[in-house]
Each structure stands twice: as C-alpha cells, then as structure tokens.
N, C-alpha and C positions, 0 to 999 in steps of 0.2 A: 504493500500500500504506500501511497505517496503523500508526504507532508510538505506543504509549501510554506516558506517563511517570508515574512515582510518585517524588517527591523528598522525602526525609525529612531532618530535621536542620537544619543551619545555613545562613546566607546564602551561604557559599562553595559549598555543594552546589547552592543555587538558581542561582547564577551559572554553575556548570559544566554543570548541566542545560540552562540557556538556551543556552549555547554549542553543545551537541550538538543541541538542537532547531533552531537556526538552520542548522547544517550539513546536517542531514537534510532540512529544508525546501528548501534550495538544491539538493538532489539529487532533488527531486520527491516526497518522501514527505509524507504527511499526518500531522502531529503533533497528538495529541489527549490527552484524559483517558483513563485506562485503562478499557476496557470489553471485552465479549466479542467485538467485531468486530475487534479489533486483530490484526495479523499478527505483531507483536513488542511485547514489554513491556521497558522499561528501568526498573529499580528502583535508584535512587541512594540508598544506604543510610547509616545513622548508627549509631555504636557508642559514643556518649559515656557511656551508662549501660546497665545490664542491661535496663532498660525499652526503651531504643532498640534493643538487639539483638532483643528479643522482637517489637517492632513491625516490624523489618526482616524477620524470619522470617515473620511473619504476612502481610505484603504479598507476599512471594515466593510463598507457598503459595496466596494468594488469586488471584494472576495465573495460576499454573499451573492452578488449578481453573477459572478464568474461560474460558480457551481452551487446552486441553491441546495443541493443534496449533501454537500460536504459539511463536515463538522467545523464550526467557526470558533476558534479560541482567541480571545482578546486578553492581553495581559500588559502589565507595566503601569507607567505613571498616569496615562489617561484613564485607565480602568480604576486606578487607586483614588483619583481626585475628583472624578466627574460622576455624579449619581445618574446622569442621563445615559451613561453606558449600560446601566442595568436594564434600560427600557428599549434598547435597540433590538428590533425583531430579527431573528435569525442567528443571534449569538448564542452558542451552546455552553461555552465555558468563559467565565469572567474571573480573572485572577489578578490581584494587584502586585505589590512588591513584598519581598521578604519570604515568599513561599512559592516561587516560580518552579522549583524542582518538582512539586507535586503534580504539575500539569502533565507530565509524561504518563504517569499511571492513569490519570483521568482519561486522557486521549486513548490510551491502550484499551481501557474498558469500554469506552464508547464505540470505538472502531470494531471491537469484537462483539458488540451487542449486549454486553453485560451491564451497561449503565445507559439509561435513556433520558433521565430527567436533566434539566438545565442545572449547571453548577455555578454558584456565585460564591467566591471565597476571597473576601477583602479583609485583610488583617487590620487591627488598630495599630497603624504603622508607628504612631508616636510612642507607643508602648512596646515596640519591638526592639530588643536589645541584643539579640543573638545574630551573629554573622551567618548568613545562609551559604553553605558550602556548595559550590557548583564547580565541577571539575571539567576542564577543557583538555582534550587530547590532540586536536588538530585545529588548524587556523586557516582563514581565508586569504591571508596576505603573506608577503615575504617578511613582514614584521608581525610579531605576536603581541596582542593586547592582553595584559594580565591585570585582572581586577584585584586590588589589594584592600579596598575599603568601600563601605557603603554608607549613605546617610550624610546629613548636613545639619548643623545646629547654629548656623550663622543668623538665620531668619532676617536676611536683608529685606527691606520693606517692599520690594518689588517682586519677590521670588516665591513661587509656589512649591519649589522642590523639597524643602524640609517637611512639608505636609505630604509629599508624594513618596519620599524615601526614608523618612524617619531619622532617628538619632544616629550618630557616628558609631559604626561597628567595623572592626578590622580583622582581616585574615591573620591567623597566627604566623609569626615571622618565619618559623621553621618550614611551614607549608609553602610560603612564598618562595623561599630559597629552593625547596625541593621542586616546585613547579618550574622555576627558571632553569634548573639543572636538566629537567626532563626536556624542556623546550630546546635548549641548546644541544642536547644529545641527539635531537631529531634534525639538527642542521640549521636551525634558526640563529641568525647572527644578531638580530635586533629585537628588543623587547620594549614595549611601551607600558609603563606603570599607570594604571587607570583607577579612578574612583570618582565618587560624587564630590568629595572634598578631600582630594588625594593627600594634601599636606597635613591633614589632621590624623594621618595614620598613627596608631598607637597600639602596641601589644605589650602590656605590663610596663616595663621601663623603656621599651624600645620606641623611639620616635621615627619619623620619616627619614631623617638623615642617618639614623642608626641602621635602618633597613637598607638604604642605599650603600652605606659602607660595607655591610655584610655581603651584599650582592657583588660588589666589586672585588671583595676578598675571596668569596667562596664559589663564584661561578666563572671559572677561568675561560670558558669557551665563548662567553658573551663579548661581542665586539662593539655593540652600541646600545646604550640605555637611554630611553627617552622618558619624559614625564608628560602626561597628557595635558595637564594644566595645574598650576599651583598658585595659591594666594601669596602676594608679596611678603606679608608678615609671617609666612611660614617657611620662607627661604632663610634659614638661619646661617650663622657664621660657619658652622661645621659643613653644611651643604656647599657653601661657596668655596671653602677650602678643598673639599673633595673635587669640585669642578676644576679648580686650579691645578690640582695634582694628577688628575686622571682623565685622559681623553676619551675613555669609554663613554662617559656621560656626554650626551649630544650637545652640540654647540648651539642649542636653541631652547628657549623657555617660553611658554605661553603664560603671561603674567597679567591676569585681568585688572584693568584700570577702572572701567565702568564710567568714571567721570573725572575730569581734570579740574573740578571746582570743589573747594572745601565745603561750600554751602550744600551742593548737591550730594557730595559724599556723606555729609551728616544726615541729610534727609533720607538717604538710602540705608543709613545705619551700617555703613561699611566700617571696618576696624582699623582705618589708617587715614592719613591726610595726604595732600599733594606732596609735601616735602618728604614724607616717609617714602613715597613711591620713587621720587627723584633720587633719593639717597640709595635706595635698593638697586636701582638701575646702575648707578655709579659703582656700587660695590661689585655687581656682577661683571661690569665691563673692566673693572680693575683685574678681575681674575681671568676673564675671557674677552679680550679687546674686540674681537670680531663677532661676538655672540649675536644671534638673531633673537630679538625680543618682540614677540607678537602679543596682541592684547585684544580684549573685548571692550567695547564702548557702547553705552546706552545713550541714545539721543532723545530729547523731548520728555525727559523725566519731569514729574511735577515740580514746579517752582523754577524750572530752567527757562531763563530769558536768553536773549541774544548774547548778553554779557557772559553768562555762565557757559554757554555753548562755546564762545570764542576762547574762554579760558581752557576748555578741553581741547579745542582745535589747536591752539598755540602750543599747549604742552606736548601733544603728540608730535607736532612738527619739530619742536625744540629737542625733544628726546630722541628724534630720528628712529622711532620704532619701525620695525621692518614690515609690519602688516597690521591693519586694524580690522577686526570683525565687528561690523557696525550693526546695531539692532535698534530700530525705533522702539521706544518704550511701549510695552503691551500690558494694558491694565488687567490684573488678575483678581477676580473676586476672592475675597477672603484674606487679602494682603493689606497691610497698612497703607501702602501707596494708592490703593484703589479709592481711599477716602480723601486723598489730597486733591488740590486744584489741578486740573488736567491741562496739558498743552494741546493746542489745536493740531489736528492731524496734518494739515498742510505744512505747518512749521516743522513737524517731525520729518516729513518727507524731504523738505528743502535742506534741513540740517544733515540728514542721513546722506543725501546726494553729495553735499560738499565734503563730508568726512570720507566718503568712499573715494572721491576724486583725490583727496589727500593721501589716502591709503595706497592708491595706485601709483602715485608719485613716489612715496616713500619706499614701496616695494621695488620699484625700478631702480631707485638710487642705491638701495642696499645691494641689489644683485649686480649692478654695474661695477661695484668695487672688486668683484672677483673675476672679471674678464682677464684671461691670461694667467690666472692663479690655478694651483692644483689643490683639489679637495678630495676627501674620500667619499665614495658613493656605493650604494647597494642597488644595482639594477633590479627592478620589480616586475616589469611586464613588457611584452611586445605591444607596440602601438602602430597605427597606420604609417605608411611611408617608409617602411624598412627601418624603423627606429625602435628603440626601447626606452623606457622611462624609469627613472629612479630618483631618490632623494639623497642629498648630501647630509652630513652631520648637522649643518646649520639650516636644514630643511628647504634648500633650494631644489625645485623640481627641474631636473635636467634631462634633455633628450639626446640620445647617442645612437650611432649605428647599431642595428640589432645583431647580437651574437647569442644564440640560444644557451650556450654553456656558461654564460656569465650571469644569468638570472639568479638572484639570491646570494651572490657572493660579493665580497668587499674588494674594491679596487680604488686606485687613484684616477681621478678624472681631471683633465684640463678644460676649464671653461673657455670656449672659443668665441662665442658671440651671443647677443640677444637680438632676436628678430621677431617682430609681430607679437611681442610680449612673452615669447618662449625663450628659454635658456638652452643653449646647445653646448655640447662638450665632446671630448674624445677620450676614451679610456687609454691610459698609458700602458704600453705593453711591458710586462715584467721581464 
C-alpha cells in the first residue's frame, strides 16, 4: 500500500516526517509523493503564519479531492492550534504535536480495516514535558537534518509557536552523539542541528555549546556542522571560541533580528536590544571574518512607523548581513500583538518590497567578495544544463559542471563568476 507525504514548514517537520517515512517503510509500505494512487495521505502541517494555515488547509483539501477513498491524516502545528481542523470533512486522523509517533499504528489499523472511527488526538501541549523520540535512519538530502530539541518558551508577542509546540524538551546528549555517528557511518558529511528553539538545548548540565563541543570531539567523520537557526543571546563565548578553532562548524549562522528598532523589539518582547545584536555580530566576525550572517525580519509590526522601519533598514545595511528573510507581520489570534494597533496592509507590502530589494543587494555584494576565491563545497544534485549544484560552508549556492561521482563529497571549488544572479564555480582537481 502507498502512503503519500506532504510536509510543510520547518526543518523539524522535515525530520519528523522522515522518521515516520522510515517506520512505514520498515512495515512494508511504499512511501511516495502524494498522488491519486495513494491509499493514505499524511499532511504534516505548519501554522507559523496565517499564510501557513491557508496552505495547510489547501493541501488537506487537495488530498481529499485527489482520492476521496484514501485515509487522510493531518498532523502538526495547524492541527494543534486550529479547532477548525476538527471540522474538516474527510479527515480521518487528526494529531497535533508531541505524539506524532502514534500515527503509524493508527494508519496501520485503518488500512487493515481494524479501526474505522475518526481519531482526534490533540495533547495539552503546554503541559507536555517529555521529548518525543523519533528515530531517522535515512534522509532526503546530501545533508542530514537532526532534531535535537522541541518547544519554545520565549512567547514573543507575535508568535503562535509556543502554543503549537509547547515547552522546551531536549534529546539526551548521548543519543544525539550516537545519531550523528550513525549518520556519518552511512557516508553523510554534513549535519544540520535543528529545533524549534535550537539554542535552548539542555540535557542536565549540558548546554548547546557543550553539545557542539562533544560532536566535534566525538564524531570524527563529520566534515561540516550547521545550525538551522539560533537566537543571538544564545550564541555564547564558548560557541564563538569553538567556531574560531574548528572549521567543521559552517561559516554561516542564521541569527534572527526581527526588528532593528528598540521600540519594536520591546513591543515584540524579544530578549535583546539593537546594541546587543550589533555586538554579537562583531564578536562572530572577530572569530570568522568572512562568516555569512543571515536573518529574519518582520515588517509592519504594531507600532512600527516609517521611522522604526528605517531604523531596521539602516541597521541591516550597516551590518552588511548577507541575506534577509522578510515577513510582513501576520496577526495571530491568541497572541498579545493581535490586541495592539495594527499597521495598514499597504504599508506592510511597501516596506517588505524595499527590504527585499535591500536583501538582494546585500546578497550580491556578499557573494561578489568570493569571485576568484577557493571555498569548500559538497555537490548535492544534478540540475539542468549539464550542471550540478551544491553549497559552500558559508552557504553560497554554486553551480558547477556535472560529475556524477562527486555528488555528496567534499571538494575545493573556485568561484569563477556571477551571472543572472547565479554563482558559478569549478571544482579543483586533486
């Protein structure tokens, strides 16, 4: 029997879907992309914005329409936070977060005809304190995503995620090390540490930087270690020292800013101010002068006027961040910010457009610094035009002449040109 997957949202969702794919495959199911021949659909949803909610609903209805006789399983953040999900006709299984592992047994019973009634299983996620162990044995990419943590307790005023994912829970450190050893034994050279609030990782006395130190010392086959995203106030001196001394840590950090105005940061109830962020960037560049620092920015947050927006714009420009992920503020019911004075939609669109244009400029300026330079790269896949694509340590996407036997291996690449927004390079022969 065939089970089709649709995974929306973050790298944690990707990891959790991979774990379920592995378990279903071990039970004899064929796991595939969603199409009309599937006997069951699993939609792992996202709810980080209103747009994500809408996309989740769209994918659910698409699967129901694709094969009305198939079992429809909806799980994840949209299921956890939206009561409307319970009322969607055609959904057979509705599971939130914290208990996704149970979905495999339920699907198994339904497909075998042992269970027919609709199942709704939504935990009280704010009272869920145990880390759900989901094992992954194979991955979809040349880089392996490893979930080390779940949950968030920041409760930023704009964010629904603490209500969707619950409090911080961490995978035991020895299990993380064992998983990375398994991954590298299977030939993976690059691992991305992922979580909802990755930098809050804690297992007894072990912090995030302790975990990174142990990985560097105990997983010798690992050639590149990435962090999916980390808050600036969780990049401690120990982590920066590790970056300075060990090139296995990728030359790239995604460091969410959200706003470059102290007024807006305070309204968001972020845990830092503008000077804190500036100083952290300086510390990182002291350890890694050419590091790529990318960020998230929300525009049109309540109370933001043109003055506060320009503070954000100018800060991003002055810091020469290498890419901005720009999000117009999306009001979420149940959050503090939903009760604040709202910014006009047109102002949000205009500011987002200007910030995206700045991001394009900053991205090009950062990439141009490396023309003629040699960087390390892991080719990932063949693309059109007789080329293959991969990412450097500092997360430049580079296109090179295709050579099948080089996929998934580490090489030096010389950056030769940038043309029509694409970076090209040539692998140096050993």
